[in-house]
N, C-alpha and C positions, 0 to 999 in steps of 0.2 A: 831086684829086677829094675826098679826105677833108675838106679845109678847107672846101670848098663845102658838103659835107654837114653839117659842124658849124655853119657859118654859117646854113644853112637851118634846122637844128634850133633854134638860138638864136633866130632870127627867129620861128619857130613858137611856141616857148615864151613869147616876149615877147608875141605876139599872144594866146595863151591867157591869160596873166596879165592883160592889159588887159581882155579880155572877162570874165574871172572877176571882176575888180574892178568893172567896170560893172554886172554882174549881182548880185554879192554885197552890195555896199554898200547899194543900195536895199532889198534883202531884209532885211538885218540891221537897217537903220534902221526898216523897217516893223515888224519883230518887237519891237524895243525900244520903239517908240512905242506899240504895242499893249499891251505889258506895263505901261508907265507908265500908260496909260489904264485898264487893269484895276485897278491899284493905287489910282488916284484914285477909281474907282467903289466899290471896297471900303471906302475911308475914308468916302466919302459915305454908303454904306449903314450903316456903323457909327454915324455921327453921327445919321442918321435913326432908327435903332433906339433909341439913347440918348434922343433927344427923345421918341419914342413911349413909352418906359418912364416918363419924367418926366410925360408927359401922363396916363398910366394912374394913376400915384401921385396926381397932383393930383385926378383924377376920383374916385378912391377916397376921398381925404380929403373931397372935397365931398359924396360920397354918405354917408359916415359922419358928417359934419357937425360 
C-alpha cells in the first residue's frame, strides 16, 4: 500500500512540476520582455533629451547671433 501511495505522490509532484513550468515560463518571459522594453524606452528617452539639449544650445546660439 505504501508503494502505491509513494507512486501517487511522485505522479502528483510530477504533474505539479509540469503545470508550474507551463505557468511560470510564460510569466517569467513576459516579465523579462517587459523589463527589456522598459530599458529600451529609457535609452530612447535619454537620446531624445540629449537631442533636445543640443537643439536648445543651437537655438540659443542663433538667438545670441
